[in-house]
N, C-alpha and C positions, 0 to 999 in steps of 0.2 A: 679959773685954775685953782687947784687945791693948794691950800696953805701948806708950806713946807717948813720944817724946822730940823735942827740937828740935835740928835739924842746920843748921849754917850753910851757905847756898847761895852760888852765884855772885853777885858784886857785893854781898855782904853780906846777901842775902835769907835769910830763915829759913823752914823748912818743917816742919810737924808731920807725922811719919810713924809708922806702926805696921805695918799690913797693906799690903804691897806686892803688887799684882796685875799680872802680866805677861801681856798678851793677845798670843798668837802666840809662836812660837819661831824667829824669823828670825835673821839675822846679829847684830843688836844684842843681842837677848835671850840668845842662846847665849853671847855674850861676858859679859853681865851674870851669867848663871848661873855661869860659871867664876869670877866674883869675888864671888859672893853671900855668902861667909863674912864678908867685910868688913861687909856689910849686917846679917847675923845677929848679929855681935858688937855692933853698934850698937843692936840691939833689933828689927830688922825680922823680920816673918813673911812669907816670900816664897812666892807661889804662881804657877805657870805654867798658863795655859789654852791648850792646843794640840791639834789634832785628830789629828796623825799625825807620822811622822818628817819631818825637815826635808830637803827636796831642794835641794841647793846649785846655784843658778842659774849660778854661775860655771863649773861643769863641764858644764852641760847641753849646750852646743854640741858638746863632744867626745863625749858619749854619743850624741847624735842622729847625729853623723857616723859613729859606729861605732868610734871610737878607744878608748873606755872602756866597760866594762860598767856597767849602771845601779847595781849594788851599791856602786860607789865613790862614787856621788853622794848616798848616804843618810847622814844624821846622825841618830842616835836621841836626840832631845831629852829624852825621858822618862828614858832611862838616865842621861844626863848630869845631869839634875835630881835624880834619886834619889841619885846618887853625891855630889852637893853638898848633900844634905839639904834639897832644895826640893820642896814638894808639886807634883804635876802632875795636872791634870784633863784627861782625853782627850776634849775636846769643843771647840766653838767658841762664841764670843760672838755673841749675836743682838741685844742691846740694852744700852745703858749709861744708867743714871739718874744723871747727874752731881750732881744735887741731893741725892739720898739716898745717893750713893756705893755703888751696887749694880749689878752686872753680871748679866744674865740669859743663861744658856747654852742651847745647842740641846737639851739634855736636860731643860730646865725648872728647873734649879738656879739659885738666886740667891746670888751671892757678893759679900760686902761688901768694901770696901777703904778705905784711907786715901789711898793713892797708886796710880794706875792708869797703866801704860805701854803704849802701842800699838805693836805691831810685827806687824801682821796681814797685811802684804804687799798685793799687788794682784791684780786679776783682769781678764779681758776681758769685754766685754758682747756676747753673741751677738745681742741684740735690735737691735743697730745694723744688722743685715742682714735683708732681707726673704726669705721663703721658708724652706725646710728642706733639710737635708742629713743623712743618717743618720750620716755620719762627719765631724762638725764638731768640731775640737779647739781649745781655747783654749791660749794660751802658758803661762798660769798656772792652776793649779800645774803645774810642769814634768813631773811624773810622767805627765800626760796625753800629753805628747809621746813618752814612752818606751813607752806603750801603743801609740801609732801606729807606732813603730819596730818593735815586735814583730810587728804586723800586716803591715807592709811586708816584713819578712824572710820571713814565711810565704808571702806572695804570690810573692816572688822565687824561693823554693825550689820552688814549684809551677810555675815557668816562666812566670808572669804578668809583665806590664810595667805596674806600677801608676802612676797619675797623681796627683800631689800639687799642690794649688794653695795658695800662701801669699798671704793677703790682708793687705796692709800692707807697703809697701816702705821702711819706715824702717830703722834700723840692725839692729834685732832681726829683722824679717822677712827682710831681705836675707841676714843671716848664716844664718838657719835654712834658707832656700832653698838656699844653698850646701851646708849640712850634709846636707840630704836628698839632694841630687844626689850628694854624695860617698859617702853610704851606699849608694845604689843602684849606683853605679859600682864600688865596691870589692867588692860582693857579686855582681858579674857581671850585675846586673839591667839591663835596658834602661830601662824606666820613662820618666817625663816629670815635670819640675818646672817649674811656672809661678809667676811672681811678679807680683802685681797692685798697682798704686799710682797713684792719680790725679795726685799731684804729682811723679812721677818717682822715680828711685832715690835713696834717702837724701836728701831735700830739705833736711834739717837740716845737711848737711855742705857744706864749700866746693866750688866747681865742679870744681877739679882732682881732689879726692878722689872726687866723684861719677863723673866720667868714667873714672877708674881702676877703680872698682867696676863700671861698666857693661861695660868691656872684660873684666873678670874673669868676670862673669856670662856673657858671650858665649862665652868660652873653655870654661867649665864646662857650656855648653849649658843654662843656665837661661833660660827664655823670659820676658822681661819684657813686660808689657802695661800701658801708661800709660792707665789708664781707671779708672772707678769700677765698683762692683758693682751690678747691677740687681736680681738675685735669685739665690737658690740653689735648685737642683733636684736630685733624686736623680741622681747620676752626672755632674753638670756644674755649672759656674758660668757664669751669663750676665752679661756686662758691659754697661755702659750705652752702649757703641758698637755693640752687637749681636753682639760676639764671644762664642762659646761655647767654654768650656774643659772638656775631659774632666777629671773629678775623682773618683777613688776616695776621696780624703780632702781635707778643707779645713782649713787651719790659720789661725786668726784671730790676727793680729799687728797689730791696729789701734791699739795703744797701751794702757797700763795705766790702770785706774781703781780707786779705793778701794772696799772692800766697802760696800754700800748701807746697812748698819745704822748706820754712823757718822753719816750725815746724818739718818736717821730717829730717831736718839737725841738730836737737838737740838744736836749739836756744830756749830760754825761750820766750814763746808766750802767749798772752791772750787766754783764753778758747773760748770766743765768736767769735772772728773774725780772730784769728791766727796772729794778729799784734805783732811784736817783742816788748818785754818789754825793755824799755830803762831807764837809770838813768838820773840824772841832767846833765851829760856830753854827753848824747846821745851815 
């Protein structure tokens, strides 16, 4: 049985800890892994559950634009964990039984814990769109975008002019549309990049910033369409105003949502995006 001890927490709270289970290897957990020796000295047994290398989202735009190679965006979480003396399970969590303090993983393994930390990232939900498209890419995980970039490079090298449609004109979608346009331009490709958003370009920003971005999109020849998506079909995106956009690839940037297993595990989640509800102590 894991050794347990009591550690003073914030505001004088105390917590009993022994087995610490880190689900995901994102920014927070990578930092925690680098400091895990402090936990181990205190008696923690630390385990990380993560499916693959960590792709750093902060550098993703530069990779999509063609300024950096994808290799620079990779962080080998398992290697860091091993060097720090932390166990690493290369799988994903599919369920959390908070009452029994057991996590079930995708390979069927059940892992017990005393304290479980969530850093599982976000995803996009393709079910928000009707229809199908053989080249539908989610923004998360970002490695999917790099696969699209490689495909675009092949098309450009073959003399083709690929068309990319980015659905979702928030900050992320707008930035990605510009990055794809830059990549095609620097590689000498003609191509076409369209941005789609019902509420306008980056509606979350102040008016002056939005107008500046709109002018920037026009200069870069990114075509903005203020409309919603009616359906996806092979080779095109049909908007709810009847416009049909050619689409060799479709990028879904309609906003992040938490993995669904969090809600199905009985954790309290927000209705809109399934994000776990936390208090001031996280």
